[in-house]
C-alpha positions as CSV (number, residue, x, y, z in Angstrom):
1,M,0.2,-32.9,-3.2
2,S,0.3,-29.7,-5.2
3,P,3.3,-27.3,-4.8
4,P,3.1,-25.4,-1.5
5,D,1.7,-21.9,-1.6
6,V,3.4,-18.9,-0.1
7,K,1.8,-19.4,3.3
8,A,2.7,-23.1,3.5
9,A,6.3,-22.1,2.5
10,A,6.4,-19.5,5.2
11,D,5.0,-21.9,7.8
12,A,7.6,-24.6,7.0
13,G,10.2,-24.6,9.7
14,A,8.4,-22.0,11.8
15,A,7.9,-23.3,15.3
16,D,6.4,-20.6,17.4
17,G,2.8,-19.2,17.2
18,P,3.5,-15.5,16.4
19,V,5.4,-16.5,13.3
20,L,2.6,-18.7,12.0
21,D,0.3,-15.7,12.3
22,D,2.5,-13.7,10.0
23,P,3.7,-15.7,6.9
24,D,5.7,-12.6,5.7
25,G,7.6,-12.5,8.9
26,A,8.3,-16.2,8.7
27,L,9.7,-15.7,5.2
28,L,12.0,-13.0,6.5
29,I,13.3,-15.2,9.2
30,R,14.0,-17.9,6.6
31,F,15.8,-15.4,4.4
32,A,18.0,-14.4,7.4
33,A,18.9,-18.1,7.8
34,G,20.1,-18.2,4.2
35,D,17.0,-19.4,2.3
36,R,17.1,-17.7,-1.1
37,D,13.7,-19.0,-2.1
38,A,12.2,-17.2,0.8
39,A,13.6,-13.9,-0.5
40,G,11.9,-14.5,-3.9
41,L,8.6,-15.3,-2.3
42,L,8.8,-12.3,0.0
43,T,9.7,-9.9,-2.9
44,S,6.7,-11.1,-5.0
45,R,4.4,-10.5,-2.0
46,L,5.6,-7.2,-0.7
47,A,7.4,-5.3,-3.5
48,P,4.2,-4.7,-5.5
49,R,2.4,-3.4,-2.4
50,A,5.2,-1.0,-1.5
51,L,5.3,0.3,-5.1
52,G,1.5,0.7,-5.2
53,V,1.3,2.7,-2.0
54,A,4.3,4.9,-3.0
55,M,2.7,5.6,-6.4
56,R,-0.6,6.7,-4.9
57,V,1.1,8.9,-2.3
58,L,3.7,10.5,-4.6
59,G,1.9,10.4,-8.0
60,N,5.2,9.8,-9.8
61,R,6.1,6.3,-10.9
62,A,9.9,6.8,-11.1
63,E,10.0,8.3,-7.6
64,A,7.7,5.6,-6.3
65,E,10.0,2.9,-7.7
66,D,12.9,4.5,-5.9
67,I,10.9,4.5,-2.7
68,A,9.8,0.9,-3.0
69,Q,13.4,-0.2,-3.8
70,E,14.7,1.6,-0.7
71,A,11.9,0.1,1.5
72,M,12.8,-3.4,0.3
73,V,16.5,-2.8,1.0
74,R,15.6,-1.8,4.5
75,L,13.5,-4.9,4.8
76,W,16.5,-7.1,4.0
77,R,18.6,-5.2,6.5
78,Q,16.0,-5.8,9.1
79,A,16.0,-9.6,8.6
80,E,18.6,-10.4,11.2
81,H,16.9,-8.3,13.9
82,W,13.2,-9.2,13.2
83,E,11.3,-10.2,16.3
84,P,8.3,-12.5,15.6
85,G,5.1,-11.4,17.2
86,R,6.2,-7.7,17.7
87,A,4.3,-6.5,14.6
88,R,3.2,-7.8,11.2
89,L,6.0,-7.4,8.6
90,S,3.6,-5.9,6.1
91,T,2.6,-3.3,8.7
92,W,6.3,-2.5,9.3
93,L,6.9,-2.1,5.5
94,Y,3.9,0.2,5.0
95,R,5.2,2.4,7.7
96,V,8.7,2.5,6.1
97,V,7.2,3.4,2.7
98,M,5.1,6.2,4.2
99,N,8.1,7.7,6.1
100,L,10.2,7.5,3.0
101,C,7.5,9.3,1.0
102,I,7.3,12.0,3.6
103,D,11.1,12.4,3.7
104,H,11.2,12.5,-0.1
105,K,8.7,15.3,-0.3
106,R,10.4,17.3,2.4
107,R,13.7,17.1,0.4
108,L,12.0,18.4,-2.7
109,R,10.7,21.6,-1.2
110,G,9.0,21.1,2.2
111,G,5.4,22.2,2.5
112,H,2.6,19.6,2.3
113,V,3.6,16.1,1.6
114,D,1.3,16.3,-0.4
115,L,-14.2,5.5,-1.5
116,D,-16.7,4.8,-3.3
117,A,-15.5,6.4,-6.5
118,I,-12.4,4.2,-6.8
119,P,-12.7,2.1,-10.0
120,D,-12.3,-1.6,-10.2
121,P,-9.0,-3.0,-11.6
122,P,-9.0,-3.2,-15.4
123,D,-10.7,-6.3,-16.8
124,P,-8.7,-8.0,-19.6
125,S,-12.0,-9.0,-21.3
126,K,-13.1,-5.4,-21.6
127,S,-13.3,-3.5,-24.9
128,A,-10.7,-0.9,-25.9
129,A,-13.1,1.9,-25.1
130,E,-13.9,0.4,-21.7
131,K,-10.1,0.1,-21.0
132,M,-9.6,3.7,-22.0
133,Q,-12.4,4.8,-19.6
134,D,-10.9,2.7,-16.8
135,G,-7.6,4.5,-17.5
136,A,-9.3,7.9,-17.3
137,R,-10.9,6.9,-14.0
138,Q,-7.5,5.9,-12.6
139,D,-6.0,9.1,-13.7
140,A,-8.8,11.2,-12.3
141,L,-8.6,9.4,-9.0
142,Q,-4.8,9.9,-8.8
143,A,-5.2,13.6,-9.6
144,A,-7.8,14.0,-6.9
145,L,-5.7,12.1,-4.4
146,M,-2.8,14.5,-5.0
147,Q,-5.0,17.4,-4.0
148,L,-5.7,16.0,-0.6
149,P,-3.7,17.0,2.5
150,E,-0.8,14.6,3.2
151,R,-2.4,12.7,6.1
152,Q,-5.8,12.4,4.5
153,R,-4.2,11.0,1.3
154,Q,-2.2,8.4,3.3
155,A,-5.2,7.3,5.3
156,V,-7.4,7.0,2.2
157,V,-4.8,5.1,0.3
158,L,-4.3,2.6,3.1
159,R,-8.0,2.2,3.9
160,H,-9.7,2.3,0.5
161,I,-7.0,1.2,-1.9
162,E,-4.9,-1.2,0.2
163,D,-8.0,-2.2,2.2
164,L,-6.2,-2.3,5.5
165,P,-8.2,-2.3,8.8
166,N,-8.3,0.9,10.8
167,P,-6.2,-0.5,13.7
168,E,-3.4,-1.5,11.4
169,I,-3.5,1.9,9.7
170,A,-3.3,3.6,13.1
171,G,-0.1,1.6,13.8
172,I,1.4,2.5,10.5
173,M,0.6,6.2,10.8
174,D,1.3,6.3,14.6
175,I,-2.1,7.9,15.4
176,S,-5.3,6.7,17.1
177,V,-8.0,4.7,15.4
178,E,-10.4,7.6,15.9
179,A,-7.9,9.9,14.0
180,V,-7.8,7.3,11.2
181,E,-11.6,7.3,11.0
182,S,-11.7,11.1,10.9
183,L,-9.0,11.3,8.2
184,T,-10.6,8.7,6.0
185,A,-14.0,10.3,6.3
186,R,-12.8,13.7,5.4
187,G,-10.6,12.3,2.6
188,K,-13.6,10.5,1.1
189,R,-15.8,13.6,1.2
190,A,-13.0,15.6,-0.4
191,L,-12.5,13.1,-3.2
192,A,-16.3,12.9,-3.8
193,A,-16.3,16.7,-4.2
194,L,-13.3,16.8,-6.5
195,L,-14.7,14.0,-8.7
196,A,-18.4,15.2,-8.7
197,G,-18.1,17.4,-11.7
198,R,-16.6,14.6,-13.8
199,R,-19.1,11.8,-13.2
200,A,-20.6,11.9,-16.7
201,E,-17.2,12.2,-18.4
202,L,-15.9,9.2,-16.5
203,G,-18.9,7.1,-17.2
204,Y,-20.5,7.0,-13.8
205,S,-24.3,6.8,-13.9
206,D,-26.3,9.3,-11.9
207,G,-27.9,8.3,-8.6
């Protein structure tokens, strides 16, 4: 049999149903019981997500790295108290990252904490010119995101970049599903308007 994947590793030793439905939560429980391998698996699964969301919300990699590191520290502290079935661990982590981003912006100066045009991830087989264009698209998207109001940006990042379902986003942002739908719709319209004048420059065809 091939080496177990992350889900199989998480399921090992998990007895109750709610844990089986959340492999990340099962890994956290294993970590709390002293399993060092579980810590490595959980870090590889969740740390990149925390960093990606923080980067999109803050627009600054160094700040995002600090936020992601703090979120993971809080995750390890949560291990002994984690209750299987209460919530998905990834949902809990996203919420921590969002709150840390908001607190960070408030400390800086207050004010605003603060998709169809989202480019695909870079393809290693692409030419140098194509890679440069992909980079320009990513930069343009980030610049446009930073012009959105705080809550719109959070909703758009979670829905259209992290690809989370609306009910999960509602739990992370502590708002209704209807509010999530409204924020993402307004955010997408705003992004389309902000990027409209750069379609040719960024290599998007008309139509």
